[in-house]
N, C-alpha and C positions, 0 to 999 in steps of 0.2 A: 499540549504536546509541540513541538517543536516536528515539522515535515523531517526535518533531516534524522531525526529521531524514529522516525515510522516505522521502519523496516525493522530494525533492533527490537523495538518495542512486541512489533508481531511476531518476531522470530520467538520470544521468550514467550508472549502470551500462548502459543500455539505448540510450543513443545519442540518445533523444527525448523528448517530453514525454509524459507519460500521457494516456492519452484522457480524458475525464469519465466515461464507464462506469469503469474502471479508478481513477482517485482517488475517485470516489462510494464503489468497493469500498473501498479503503482508509480513507478518511472512516469509512466507516458501522461497520468492523471495529474502529477506534479508538475510537470513542463506546461500543458496546458491551462491550468487557473493562472489566472492572472490578478487575482482580488486577494483579500487576507491571509494570515497562518490560519484562523480557522476555516473559510473554506477552501482551503487548499486539503485541509489534511480531514475535511468532510469527502471531497470528492477522492482523495487515497483510501477510505475506509469503503464507498461506494464501488471504486475499482477492484480493490480486494473480495469484497463481497461478490463482484460477478466474474471476476475470474475464474476459471473450470478448477475444479479442484484435482491435484493432482495424484496420479497413481498410487496406491498402497504398493 
């Protein structure tokens, strides 16, 4: 998966829009990772998992 497609994929997978906190965490992880595409996607997954759950 390309990092540019990550957010759209997650929104389809979760069947909801990512919260601002989730989106910010993913974008920050993407900017902070300077190695290859695979490492970037792994960092984005971790950031999404670590982001606070949105209120229902």
